[in-house]
C-alpha positions in Angstrom: 17.2 67.1 -25.7 14.6 69.5 -27.1 13.0 68.1 -30.3 10.6 70.0 -32.4 9.0 70.1 -35.9 8.9 73.1 -38.2 7.2 74.1 -41.5 3.8 74.3 -43.1 0.8 72.6 -41.5 0.8 68.9 -42.5 4.3 69.1 -44.0 6.4 69.6 -40.8 10.0 68.6 -40.7 11.9 67.2 -37.7 14.4 69.3 -35.8 16.5 69.5 -32.7 17.4 72.6 -30.6 21.1 73.2 -30.0 22.7 74.5 -26.8 22.4 78.1 -28.0 18.6 77.7 -28.6 18.8 77.6 -32.4 16.6 75.1 -34.3 18.6 72.7 -36.4 17.0 70.6 -39.1 17.0 66.8 -38.8 15.8 66.3 -42.4 17.7 63.4 -43.8 18.5 62.1 -40.4 15.0 61.0 -39.3 11.7 61.2 -41.1 9.8 62.8 -38.3 9.6 63.1 -34.5 7.2 60.2 -34.4 7.0 56.4 -34.2 10.2 54.5 -33.8 12.2 57.7 -33.3 10.5 58.0 -29.9 11.7 54.6 -28.8 14.7 54.6 -26.3 17.1 53.5 -29.1 15.8 56.2 -31.4 16.2 58.9 -28.8 19.7 57.6 -28.0 20.7 57.9 -31.6 19.6 61.5 -31.7 21.4 62.2 -28.4 24.7 61.1 -30.0 24.4 63.8 -32.7 26.2 67.1 -32.6 23.4 69.6 -33.3 26.0 72.3 -34.1 26.9 70.3 -37.2 23.4 70.3 -38.5 21.8 73.0 -40.8 19.7 75.7 -39.3 16.0 75.6 -39.8 14.8 78.6 -41.9 14.5 81.8 -39.9 11.0 82.5 -38.8 9.7 79.0 -39.6 6.5 78.0 -38.0 6.7 75.6 -35.1 4.4 72.6 -35.7 3.1 70.2 -33.1 6.2 68.8 -31.3 5.2 65.2 -32.1 3.8 63.7 -35.3 1.4 60.9 -36.1 -0.3 61.0 -32.7 -2.5 57.9 -32.4 -4.3 58.8 -29.2 -4.7 62.2 -27.5 -5.8 61.3 -24.0 -6.6 63.7 -21.2 -6.9 63.5 -17.4 -9.7 65.6 -15.9 -9.8 67.2 -12.5 -6.3 66.2 -11.6 -5.7 69.2 -9.3 -7.9 69.3 -6.3 -8.3 73.1 -6.3 -9.3 73.0 -10.0 -12.0 70.4 -9.1 -13.2 72.7 -6.4 -13.5 75.8 -8.7 -15.3 73.6 -11.3 -17.8 72.6 -8.6 -17.0 68.9 -9.0 -15.8 66.3 -6.5 -12.2 65.3 -6.3 -12.0 62.0 -8.2 -11.2 58.8 -6.5 -9.4 57.5 -9.6 -8.2 59.4 -12.7 -10.9 60.8 -15.0 -10.0 59.8 -18.6 -11.4 61.5 -21.7 -10.1 62.0 -25.3 -9.6 64.8 -27.7 -9.8 64.2 -31.4 -6.3 64.1 -32.9 -7.6 66.6 -35.5 -7.6 69.2 -32.7 -3.8 69.1 -32.6 -2.2 72.4 -33.6 1.2 74.1 -33.5 2.1 76.0 -30.3 1.7 79.4 -31.9 -1.1 78.7 -34.3 -4.3 80.7 -34.2 -7.0 79.2 -32.0 -10.5 79.1 -33.5 -13.6 80.1 -31.5 -16.3 77.6 -32.6 -19.3 78.9 -34.5 -21.9 80.1 -32.0 -19.6 79.4 -29.0 -19.8 81.6 -25.9 -17.9 79.5 -23.4 -14.5 78.8 -24.9 -12.0 78.2 -22.1 -8.3 77.7 -21.6 -6.3 75.0 -19.6 -2.5 74.9 -19.4 -1.4 71.2 -18.9 1.7 69.1 -18.8 1.8 66.7 -21.7 3.4 63.3 -21.5 4.5 61.7 -24.8 4.8 57.9 -24.9 8.0 56.4 -26.2 8.2 52.7 -25.6 4.8 51.1 -25.9 3.1 50.2 -22.7 0.4 47.7 -21.8 -0.4 46.7 -18.2 2.9 48.5 -17.2 3.7 48.6 -13.5 3.8 52.1 -11.9 7.4 51.5 -10.9 8.3 51.0 -14.5 6.1 53.6 -16.1 8.6 56.4 -16.6 10.7 54.1 -18.8 7.9 54.4 -21.3 8.0 58.2 -21.5 9.8 59.8 -24.4 9.4 63.3 -23.1 7.2 66.1 -22.0 5.6 69.1 -23.6 3.2 72.1 -23.1 -0.5 71.5 -23.9 -3.3 74.0 -24.0 -6.4 71.8 -23.4 -8.9 74.2 -24.9 -12.6 73.5 -24.2 -16.0 74.8 -25.1 -17.8 74.5 -21.8 -21.4 74.5 -23.0 -20.7 71.6 -25.3 -18.6 69.8 -22.7 -20.8 70.1 -19.7 -24.3 71.3 -20.5 -25.5 68.7 -23.0 -25.6 65.0 -23.0 -22.8 62.5 -23.7 -19.1 62.7 -23.0 -16.7 65.6 -22.7 -15.1 64.8 -26.1 -17.4 67.0 -28.1 -16.5 70.1 -26.1 -12.8 69.3 -26.3 -12.2 68.4 -30.0 -12.7 71.5 -32.1 -10.0 72.1 -34.7 -7.0 74.0 -33.0 -8.1 73.0 -29.5 -4.9 71.0 -28.8 -1.7 73.1 -29.3 1.4 70.9 -28.5 4.9 72.2 -28.0 7.0 74.1 -28.9 9.3 71.3 -27.9 9.3 67.7 -26.9 11.8 67.7 -24.0 13.4 64.4 -23.0 13.2 63.3 -19.4 16.9 63.8 -18.7 16.5 67.5 -19.4 13.3 67.9 -17.5 14.2 66.2 -14.2 11.3 65.6 -11.8 8.1 66.3 -13.9 6.2 67.0 -10.6 8.4 70.1 -9.8 7.4 72.3 -12.7 5.8 75.7 -12.6 3.1 76.3 -15.2 0.8 79.2 -16.1 -1.4 80.9 -18.6 -2.2 84.6 -19.4 -4.9 86.1 -21.5 -4.2 89.6 -22.9 -1.4 90.0 -20.4 -3.5 89.0 -17.3 -2.3 86.0 -15.4 -5.1 83.5 -14.7 -3.2 80.3 -14.0 0.0 80.1 -12.0 0.5 76.7 -10.4 2.8 73.8 -10.0 2.7 70.2 -11.1 3.6 69.2 -7.5 -0.1 69.7 -6.6 -1.3 66.9 -9.0 -3.6 64.4 -7.4 -2.4 61.5 -9.6 1.3 61.7 -10.7 2.8 60.7 -14.1 3.9 57.1 -13.3 0.5 56.3 -11.8 -1.3 57.8 -14.8 0.7 55.9 -17.4 0.2 52.7 -15.5 -3.5 53.3 -14.9 -4.2 54.2 -18.6 -2.2 51.2 -19.8 -4.7 48.9 -18.0 -7.5 49.9 -20.4 -5.7 50.4 -23.7 -2.2 49.9 -25.0 -0.2 53.0 -25.3 1.8 53.4 -28.5 4.8 55.5 -29.4 3.7 59.1 -29.9 0.5 58.9 -27.9 -0.1 62.0 -25.7 -1.5 62.1 -22.2 -2.4 65.6 -21.0 -2.3 65.4 -17.3 -4.8 68.0 -16.0 -4.8 71.7 -15.2 -4.3 73.8 -12.1 -6.9 76.3 -11.0 -7.6 79.6 -12.8 -9.6 78.5 -15.8 -12.3 80.8 -17.2 -15.1 78.6 -15.8 -13.8 79.2 -12.3 -13.5 83.0 -12.3 -15.5 84.9 -9.6 -18.0 86.5 -9.4 -18.7 85.1 -12.8 -16.9 83.0 -15.5 -14.7 84.7 -18.1 -14.5 83.1 -21.5 -12.4 83.7 -24.6 -13.5 85.8 -27.5 -12.0 86.4 -30.9 -9.0 88.8 -31.0 -7.4 87.8 -27.7 -3.9 86.6 -27.1 -2.9 83.7 -24.8 0.6 83.1 -23.4 1.0 79.5 -22.1 4.1 78.3 -20.4 5.7 75.5 -18.4 9.0 75.7 -16.8 11.8 74.0 -18.8 9.3 73.1 -21.6 8.8 76.4 -23.3 6.0 78.8 -24.2 3.1 79.0 -26.5 1.6 82.2 -28.0 -1.9 82.0 -29.6 -4.3 84.5 -31.1 -8.0 83.6 -30.9 -9.9 84.0 -34.2 -13.5 83.3 -35.4 -14.0 79.9 -36.9 -14.2 80.4 -40.7 
């Protein structure tokens, strides 16, 4: 299944995508793509529906973030060895975990703000993992049973704030609009092996990232198990699993960063596309 949310920011409604690619409203069926709806029994209930019998979402409606009420937005840093190399950092011996503020979450095609005074705003296409069944000290062999689905994430960063000051990465990762999610939450049965997905990102039509999840250092089951040792994972939590090479920071002979007025195209095979315009922060 492909699940999504549509409508005005903060007032999104749940929806499902039918076999023809049309968005059908789930209003009156479930309250949101969130919470108990993401449990195995909630997803099984939706899978029994006939989407063709549901009303269409309004034509041209905005896609919201594909999951609502996200409690934790967790990210894995340096999870592709060639990205670690381009960033000038050592390949980690265990997953690097950091957080993004949930207020950074945006729709897949919403405008992306360039923070005030920022000169080093960067892009990162990433595979997002959405937790379904809560997980705590889950074994790696059981971890995929706790995954509700997958989505496209653009893990935007302001590199000066992330890397050149003191403290943790979170302050360079959490500006409003720095976490577009979606367009869809795609359930595991439709994705297949999450480690065999092409993913990429373009800025103004130029391809900067073009990689595959098969080159991850730490794979999805290991990541879910690893994170669940330090904190319980709840329905709707998102883990963004790292980015392949090609970020602005790693461009040669010198880095290239985003500026207002540019357009990004972000995609992952089987999970859909995002289209974002960069704008000055108001």
